[in-house]
C-alpha positions as a printed NumPy array, in Angstrom:
array([[  0.   ,   0.   ,   0.   ],
       [  3.014,   2.306,   0.285],
       [  2.79 ,   2.53 ,  -3.529],
       [ -0.537,   4.4  ,  -3.324],
       [ -0.691,   7.724,  -5.158],
       [ -0.865,   9.508,  -1.779],
       [  2.677,   8.288,  -1.005],
       [  4.312,   8.919,  -4.398],
       [  7.778,  10.473,  -4.115],
       [  7.914,  10.191,  -0.33 ],
       [ 10.901,   8.495,   1.347],
       [ 10.206,   5.022,   2.643],
       [ 10.82 ,   6.23 ,   6.178],
       [  8.038,   8.827,   5.85 ],
       [  5.633,   6.257,   4.424],
       [  6.41 ,   3.952,   7.344],
       [  5.894,   6.775,   9.838],
       [  2.557,   7.705,   8.322],
       [  1.3  ,   4.138,   8.364],
       [  2.489,   3.766,  11.956],
       [  0.432,   6.846,  12.902],
       [ -2.66 ,   5.648,  11.037],
       [ -5.689,   4.041,  12.559],
       [ -6.671,   0.809,  10.809],
       [-10.315,  -0.22 ,  10.667],
       [-12.106,  -3.145,   9.077],
       [-15.746,  -2.677,   8.196],
       [-18.412,  -4.876,   6.593],
       [-20.218,  -3.982,   3.396],
       [-22.808,  -1.202,   3.555],
       [-20.997,   0.766,   6.257],
       [-20.902,   4.563,   6.176],
       [-17.331,   5.843,   6.339],
       [-17.953,   9.595,   6.241],
       [-21.012,  11.797,   5.86 ],
       [-21.678,  14.573,   3.344],
       [-21.665,  18.001,   4.964],
       [-19.723,  17.021,   8.081],
       [-16.384,  18.73 ,   8.682],
       [-13.588,  16.692,   7.106],
       [-11.935,  15.371,  10.25 ],
       [-10.115,  12.353,   8.771],
       [ -8.2  ,  11.428,   5.63 ],
       [ -8.922,   7.874,   4.442],
       [ -6.921,   5.406,   2.347],
       [ -8.494,   2.137,   1.198],
       [ -6.206,  -0.84 ,   1.644],
       [ -8.671,  -3.595,   0.743],
       [-12.2  ,  -3.641,  -0.645],
       [-14.308,  -1.134,  -2.533],
       [-16.415,   1.889,  -1.611],
       [-18.675,   4.375,  -3.368],
       [-18.502,   8.127,  -2.848],
       [-21.922,   9.728,  -3.268],
       [-23.949,  12.9  ,  -3.046],
       [-27.681,  13.135,  -2.433],
       [-29.829,  15.349,  -4.655],
       [-32.573,  17.616,  -3.33 ],
       [-35.171,  14.988,  -4.154],
       [-33.252,  12.338,  -2.213],
       [-31.655,  10.515,  -5.141],
       [-28.175,   9.106,  -4.526],
       [-25.62 ,  10.032,  -7.195],
       [-22.347,   8.084,  -7.203],
       [-19.442,  10.407,  -7.913],
       [-16.601,   7.884,  -7.683],
       [-16.113,   4.154,  -7.247],
       [-13.089,   3.673,  -4.996],
       [-10.75 ,   0.731,  -4.523],
       [ -7.394,  -0.218,  -2.974],
       [ -4.947,   2.685,  -3.075],
       [ -7.669,   5.337,  -3.414],
       [ -7.933,   8.243,  -0.989],
       [-10.882,  10.363,   0.125],
       [-11.444,  13.083,   2.703],
       [ -8.7  ,  15.252,   1.199],
       [-10.249,  18.403,   2.658],
       [ -8.716,  17.247,   5.94 ],
       [ -5.344,  18.607,   4.79 ],
       [ -6.585,  22.204,   4.822],
       [ -5.826,  24.443,   7.79 ],
       [ -9.584,  24.902,   8.206],
       [-11.051,  21.645,   6.894],
       [-13.987,  22.027,   4.562],
       [-17.021,  19.724,   4.799],
       [-16.915,  16.343,   3.108],
       [-18.268,  16.837,  -0.427],
       [-20.061,  13.509,  -0.28 ],
       [-20.665,  10.401,   1.777],
       [-18.561,   7.244,   1.458],
       [-20.081,   3.793,   1.891],
       [-18.338,   0.432,   1.692],
       [-19.746,  -1.843,  -1.021],
       [-17.693,  -4.823,   0.134],
       [-15.823,  -5.655,   3.341],
       [-13.061,  -3.034,   3.569],
       [ -9.785,  -2.486,   5.354],
       [ -9.071,   1.218,   5.647],
       [ -6.423,   3.386,   7.268],
       [ -7.168,   6.938,   8.376],
       [ -5.437,   9.947,   9.885],
       [ -7.032,  12.754,  11.926],
       [ -6.693,  16.364,  10.846],
       [ -3.841,  17.307,  13.199],
       [ -1.743,  14.295,  12.199],
       [ -2.139,  14.656,   8.449],
       [ -1.505,  18.425,   8.647],
       [  1.716,  17.749,  10.536],
       [  2.925,  15.372,   7.82 ],
       [  1.831,  17.685,   5.003],
       [  3.671,  20.679,   6.464],
       [  6.825,  18.66 ,   7.135],
       [  6.705,  16.927,   3.73 ],
       [  5.315,  19.21 ,   0.967],
       [  5.362,  16.281,  -1.479],
       [  2.388,  14.874,   0.452],
       [  0.405,  18.061,  -0.207],
       [  1.434,  17.933,  -3.877],
       [  0.196,  14.352,  -4.069],
       [ -3.13 ,  15.398,  -2.576],
       [ -3.503,  18.106,  -5.236],
       [ -2.728,  15.512,  -7.9  ],
       [ -5.444,  13.205,  -6.549],
       [ -7.957,  16.054,  -6.548],
       [ -7.087,  16.816, -10.178],
       [ -7.666,  13.171, -11.111],
       [-11.123,  13.33 ,  -9.516],
       [-11.893,  16.634, -11.257],
       [-10.765,  15.191, -14.584],
       [-13.018,  12.175, -14.125],
       [-15.941,  14.451, -13.3  ],
       [-15.299,  16.632, -16.345],
       [-15.079,  13.558, -18.579],
       [-18.409,  12.289, -17.261],
       [-20.025,  15.671, -17.843],
       [-18.774,  15.86 , -21.421],
       [-19.933,  12.27 , -21.933],
       [-23.492,  13.228, -21.027],
       [-23.424,  15.84 , -23.768],
       [-21.495,  13.937, -26.426],
       [-21.866,  10.165, -25.908],
       [-24.73 ,   7.725, -26.238],
       [-26.166,   5.984, -23.186],
       [-24.665,   2.68 , -24.382],
       [-21.243,   4.295, -24.703],
       [-21.466,   5.643, -21.137],
       [-22.409,   2.239, -19.734],
       [-19.478,   0.647, -21.577],
       [-17.041,   3.281, -20.322],
       [-18.217,   2.855, -16.733],
       [-17.75 ,  -0.921, -17.003],
       [-14.283,  -0.603, -18.537],
       [-13.177,   1.839, -15.822],
       [-14.474,  -0.469, -13.109],
       [-12.932,  -3.497, -14.785],
       [ -9.435,  -2.019, -14.733],
       [ -9.296,  -2.541, -10.953],
       [-11.31 ,  -5.765, -10.782],
       [ -9.237,  -8.21 , -12.842],
       [ -8.877, -11.655, -11.25 ],
       [ -7.471, -14.964, -12.53 ],
       [-11.086, -15.895, -13.36 ],
       [-11.695, -12.762, -15.441],
       [-13.169,  -9.368, -14.667],
       [-15.649,  -9.698, -11.818],
       [-17.704,  -6.709, -10.683],
       [-19.955,  -6.549,  -7.656],
       [-22.356,  -3.775,  -8.537],
       [-26.105,  -3.349,  -8.885],
       [-27.888,  -2.038, -11.971],
       [-28.838,   1.063,  -9.984],
       [-25.215,   1.744,  -9.002],
       [-23.978,   1.231, -12.556],
       [-26.735,   3.513, -13.826],
       [-25.603,   6.251, -11.442],
       [-21.969,   5.928, -12.537],
       [-22.952,   5.991, -16.213],
       [-25.511,   8.802, -15.819],
       [-28.298,   6.756, -17.378],
       [-31.471,   5.126, -16.093],
       [-31.527,   1.637, -14.493],
       [-33.838,   0.591, -17.343],
       [-31.159,   1.554, -19.873],
       [-28.503,  -0.372, -17.955],
       [-30.728,  -3.459, -17.864],
       [-31.407,  -3.23 , -21.62 ],
       [-27.725,  -2.763, -22.518],
       [-26.492,  -5.527, -20.211],
       [-29.107,  -7.931, -21.559],
       [-27.893,  -7.209, -25.093],
       [-24.255,  -7.872, -24.18 ],
       [-25.304, -10.951, -22.213],
       [-27.024, -12.387, -25.295],
       [-23.857, -11.755, -27.315],
       [-21.732, -13.56 , -24.716],
       [-19.694, -10.498, -23.752],
       [-20.681, -10.783, -20.093],
       [-22.694, -12.764, -17.599],
       [-24.903, -10.93 , -15.157],
       [-26.41 , -12.036, -11.902],
       [-27.774, -10.381,  -8.795],
       [-25.345,  -7.612,  -7.781],
       [-22.618,  -9.218,  -9.895],
       [-21.186,  -9.065, -13.399],
       [-18.472, -11.085, -15.079],
       [-17.005,  -9.576, -18.246],
       [-15.79 , -12.305, -20.604],
       [-14.726, -10.217, -23.592],
       [-13.757,  -6.64 , -22.61 ],
       [-12.861,  -5.953, -26.247],
       [-16.582,  -6.158, -27.072],
       [-17.124,  -3.108, -24.865],
       [-14.026,  -1.135, -25.788],
       [-15.469,   0.155, -29.059],
       [-18.227,   1.843, -27.041],
       [-15.915,   3.25 , -24.331],
       [-13.793,   5.613, -26.442]])
């Protein structure tokens, strides 16, 4: 985990010190890790498992901003002198092992090691880039293309010896692809008939990623 983007360019001794200062927690699936609107009091790094980072619309609909996995960081507002509120809520979608640092600790490391702050800015830019790409996709890509792109992006971090296995519901995939659950169901059924993937309850196995690639560009 010392290879996570948060630690890039830091001496091994600093990485070890940070991990020694971290609190490690293990949580089951469907656990809330931080809440939208609360002051960002902790910085989180996922070591094992997957989580979704969401916002809730005025009408109560949950919108998934990011799907997070091992090596991903959230709660970056904690590094600020006056932490801003969490922009969304994080929920585990599988059993997770997570390390976290309180505000005072992570500020101490960031001030002593500016590379850590630079890494945090880089992570924020990655998230902003992903958000901008999704927004442009809504305007310039078909619904099928957006579903394919969401699957390909998820698949990059879910490769196993048995293939690409995703644990995600139609509703969650629809939120990530900015389409309706009905559209997701229709598109997945089409690819299932063609043998590109197998779908079950809260699970997908992609057999031929190349069948989706043409729709993900």
